[in-house]
C-alpha positions in Angstrom: -9.0 7.8 -13.4 -11.1 8.4 -16.2 -14.2 8.1 -14.5 -13.2 9.9 -11.2 -11.8 13.1 -14.6 -15.9 12.8 -15.7 -17.2 13.1 -12.0 -14.9 16.2 -11.8 -16.5 17.6 -14.7 -19.9 16.9 -14.0 -18.9 18.4 -10.4 -17.9 21.8 -11.7 -20.7 22.2 -14.2 -23.2 21.8 -11.6 -22.2 24.8 -9.7 -22.1 26.7 -12.8 -25.9 25.5 -13.5 -26.8 27.0 -10.8 -25.2 30.1 -10.8 -26.5 30.9 -14.3 -30.4 29.9 -13.2 -29.4 32.3 -10.4 -29.2 35.2 -12.6 -32.5 35.2 -13.8 -34.3 35.1 -10.5 -36.3 37.9 -9.5 -35.8 39.5 -5.9 -38.6 37.0 -4.3 -35.7 34.2 -4.2 -32.9 36.0 -2.7 -33.8 34.4 0.6 -33.4 31.0 -1.1 -30.6 31.8 -2.8 -28.9 32.7 0.4 -29.8 29.5 2.1 -28.1 27.5 -1.2 -25.1 29.7 -0.9 -24.9 28.3 3.0 -25.6 24.9 2.2 -23.1 25.0 -0.4 -20.4 26.7 2.0 -21.5 24.0 5.1 -21.5 20.9 3.1 -20.5 20.9 -0.1 -17.2 22.5 0.0 -15.6 20.2 2.9 -16.7 17.4 0.9 -14.9 18.8 -2.3 -11.6 19.2 0.3 -12.3 15.7 1.3 -12.4 14.3 -2.6 -9.3 16.5 -3.0 -7.2 14.5 -0.3 -5.0 11.2 -1.3 -4.4 7.9 0.9 -1.3 7.4 2.4 -0.5 3.8 1.9 2.0 1.8 3.7 6.1 0.4 2.9 6.5 -2.3 0.5 9.8 -4.6 0.4 10.5 -7.2 -2.3 13.4 -9.2 -2.5 14.8 -12.6 -4.4 16.9 -13.0 -1.0 15.7 -15.5 1.0 17.1 -13.1 4.1 15.4 -15.2 6.6 17.0 -18.4 5.8 20.3 -16.9 5.9 20.0 -14.7 9.3 18.4 -17.3 10.9 22.1 -18.7 10.3 23.3 -15.8 11.0 24.6 -14.5 7.3 23.3 -11.3 5.8 21.3 -9.9 8.9 22.0 -6.3 8.4 19.9 -6.0 5.7 17.2 -8.0 7.1 16.9 -5.6 9.9 16.8 -2.9 7.4 14.3 -4.1 5.5 11.7 -5.1 8.6 12.1 -1.9 10.5 11.6 -0.2 6.7 8.1 -1.7 6.5 7.0 -0.5 9.6 7.9 3.1 9.1 4.7 4.2 7.6 1.9 2.8 9.4 -1.0 4.2 11.5 1.2 2.7 14.9 4.3 1.3 14.2 4.9 0.4 17.8 2.2 -2.5 16.9 3.7 -6.1 16.5 4.5 -7.2 13.1 2.5 -10.2 11.3 4.7 -13.0 10.7 3.1 -15.6 7.9 5.9 -18.4 8.5 5.3 -22.3 8.4 8.7 -22.4 10.7 10.9 -20.5 12.8 13.4 -18.6 10.4 11.8 -15.4 10.3 11.6 -15.2 13.8 14.6 -16.5 14.6 16.9 -13.9 12.0 15.1 -10.6 13.3 16.5 -11.8 16.8 20.0 -11.6 15.8 21.6 -8.4 17.4 22.6 -7.6 13.5 18.9 -7.5 12.9 17.9 -5.8 15.8 20.5 -3.3 15.6 18.4 -1.8 12.7 15.3 -1.4 15.2 14.5 2.1 15.4 10.8 1.7 16.9 11.8 0.0 20.0 15.4 1.0 19.8 18.8 -0.2 18.6 19.3 -4.3 20.1 15.6 -4.3 21.3 13.2 -7.4 19.7 11.4 -7.0 17.0 7.7 -7.8 18.3 6.1 -10.2 16.2 2.9 -12.6 15.8 3.6 -15.6 13.8 1.0 -17.2 12.2 1.4 -20.6 10.0 -0.4 -19.7 6.7 -1.7 -23.0 6.0 -3.4 -23.2 9.8 -7.1 -22.9 10.2 -6.1 -20.2 12.4 -5.0 -18.2 9.4 -8.1 -17.9 7.5 -10.0 -16.2 10.4 -6.9 -14.0 11.6 -7.8 -10.6 11.2 -5.7 -8.7 9.3 -6.0 -4.9 10.1 -3.3 -1.6 11.1 -5.4 -1.6 14.2 -3.2 -5.3 15.2 -0.4 -4.9 13.3 1.9 -2.4 11.8 4.0 -4.9 9.2 3.5 -8.5 7.7 6.3 -10.7 6.8 6.1 -13.6 4.8 8.8 -16.4 4.6 10.7 -17.5 2.2 9.6 -20.5 -0.4 10.2 -24.0 0.4 12.2 -24.3 -3.2 15.0 -21.9 -1.9 16.5 -25.1 -0.5 15.8 -25.0 3.2 13.0 -22.1 3.5 10.0 -22.6 5.8 6.8 -21.7 3.5 5.3 -24.4 1.3 2.8 -24.3 -1.9 0.0 -24.5 0.4 1.3 -21.4 2.3 1.3 -19.4 -1.0 -1.9 -20.6 -1.6 -3.5 -19.9 1.7 -1.8 -16.2 1.5 -3.1 -15.6 -2.1 -6.4 -16.6 -0.9 -6.4 -13.4 1.2 -4.8 -10.9 -1.3 -7.9 -8.5 -0.9 -7.4 -8.1 2.7 -3.2 -7.4 1.9 -4.1 -4.9 -0.5 -6.6 -3.1 2.0 -3.7 -3.8 5.0 -1.4 -2.1 2.8 -3.9 0.5 1.4 -4.5 1.1 5.4 -0.6 1.7 6.0 0.4 -1.5 7.1 4.0 -2.3 5.5 4.5 -5.8 3.9 8.0 -7.8 3.2 8.3 -10.2 1.0 11.1 -12.5 0.9 12.3 -15.0 -1.8 9.9 -17.0 -4.0 12.2 -19.1 -5.2 11.3 -22.0 -8.0 7.5 -20.9 -7.2 8.2 -17.5 -8.2 5.2 -17.2 -10.1 2.6 -18.0 -7.9 4.6 -16.7 -4.1 4.4 -12.7 -5.7 0.8 -13.0 -7.1 -0.6 -11.3 -3.6 1.6 -8.4 -4.0 0.1 -4.9 -4.0 2.1 -3.7 -7.2 2.8 -5.9 -10.2 6.5 -7.4 -9.9 7.0 -10.0 -12.3 10.0 -12.3 -10.6 12.8 -13.6 -13.4 15.4 -16.1 -13.1 18.6 -14.7 -11.1 22.3 -14.2 -12.0 25.0 -12.6 -9.6 26.7 -10.6 -8.7 25.0 -8.3 -7.2 25.1 -4.6 -7.0 23.2 -2.2 -4.5 22.0 1.3 -6.0 22.4 4.9 -4.3 18.9 4.2 -3.2 20.0 0.7 -1.6 22.9 2.8 0.1 20.7 5.1 1.5 19.3 2.8 3.4 22.2 1.3 4.9 22.7 -2.1 2.5 26.0 -2.7 1.1 27.5 -4.5 -1.7 29.3 -7.1 0.9 26.1 -8.4 2.2 24.2 -8.6 -0.9 27.0 -11.0 -2.1 27.0 -12.8 1.3 24.7 -15.6 0.2 22.9 -17.4 -2.5 19.5 -15.6 -3.6 17.1 -17.4 -6.1 15.0 -15.0 -8.2 14.8 -11.5 -9.5 12.3 -9.2 -11.0 12.0 -6.9 -14.1 12.9 -3.4 -14.0 9.8 -1.3 -12.9 8.1 0.6 -15.7 8.6 4.5 -15.8 6.6 6.1 -13.1 6.2 3.0 -11.1 6.3 3.8 -7.2 8.9 0.9 -6.8 12.5 1.8 -6.2 15.4 -0.5 -7.1 17.5 -1.2 -4.3 19.8 -3.8 -5.8 20.6 -5.2 -9.1 21.7 -8.6 -10.1 24.2 -9.5 -12.7 21.9 -9.4 -15.8 20.5 -5.4 -14.8 17.6 -7.5 -13.2 16.1 -5.9 -9.8 16.8 -8.1 -7.3 15.9 -5.7 -4.3 13.0 -3.0 -4.7 10.8 -1.0 -2.4 8.2 1.5 -2.0 8.3 4.2 0.3 5.1 5.6 2.1 2.8 4.6 -1.3 -0.1 7.1 -2.6 -3.5 5.8 -3.6 -4.7 8.3 -6.0 -8.3 8.4 -7.3 -8.5 4.9 -7.0 -5.2 3.8 -8.1 -1.3 3.0 -6.6 1.4 5.6 -7.5 2.5 5.1 -10.9 1.8 3.1 -13.6 1.6 -0.1 -11.9 -2.1 0.8 -10.9 -4.6 -1.6 -8.8 -8.0 -0.1 -8.0 -8.9 0.4 -4.4 -11.9 2.1 -2.9 -10.8 5.3 -1.2 -12.1 8.4 0.8 -11.4 10.6 -2.1 -13.6 8.5 -4.2 -16.5 8.5 -1.9 -16.5 11.3 -1.0 -16.7 12.9 -4.8 -19.5 10.0 -5.5 -21.2 12.0 -2.7 -20.6 15.0 -3.4 -22.2 14.8 -7.1 -24.9 13.2 -5.7 -25.8 16.2 -3.2 -25.0 18.5 -6.3 -27.6 17.1 -8.1 -30.1 17.0 -5.5 -29.3 20.6 -5.2 -29.7 21.2 -8.7 -33.3 19.7 -8.8 -34.4 21.5 -5.9 -33.6 24.6 -7.3 -35.0 24.3 -10.5 -38.4 23.1 -9.0 -37.8 26.5 -6.6 -38.0 28.3 -10.2 -41.1 26.6 -11.9 -42.7 26.7 -8.5 -41.5 29.7 -6.4 -39.4 30.2 -3.2 -41.2 28.5 -0.1 -43.8 30.7 1.7 -43.1 32.8 4.4 
């Protein structure tokens, strides 16, 4: 953000230079000043508008619950359905399928439960969520295109250390190797749902677009006002064993706590429609990402520098011959 502020300072100082130089020109340069004004209006002002835009990111859901495991057996499916539906909502095309990263079948089996599909607001309540399953340890995953042109969201299966969940340490390694692709997907508006990292929590959440350190867990669990607003309940929060929590987000973080554990740590957190501002995400837990605003600023400053150089040359050598 500091670099962007410097660019903005330079950007707004250059027009002042041009205007001051214009005031000392004689009437022979009126035509050139008119051309310059037209250039500023047609090219620079639209770029300035682009530079002012923020980039809308996707939805994020982080939980220590192994919702996929328990819902595949019929427990906690209402919250699971809420989470799956939630992460699709801010995608450029939320009707696209969900990319499921799962070595087994628990994620999809849970999604198919009636209590989960009841929360489907895209295809309709009771309709199955559309999915494409890819095993993260397979050769196919390394070449899978992770794009909002193909998928509305990504759901990652819980780690096997939960005591029966699907994904192994090899899956974590493969997923973390594609962290840049996951961040780009999220930045473009795609949603991501992370289930339980359990005993491998330190590496399972390494690809999360916003820093969210995981910690050990203790019950019971309490749904916050934000979680209640999404449809979560204390009864489902305490339905089943869970395996990790998270440190509370810092002040200004875009992460919202939906559920706390017995020690006051965050058990479930979410981000709704995160915003990338000048290359940083939301609040204090910022990550560097390329944005339209940043590129527009760079192009704008370059163009203004070229205009300044051209204008100084005209002052020295006179306007173009008529």
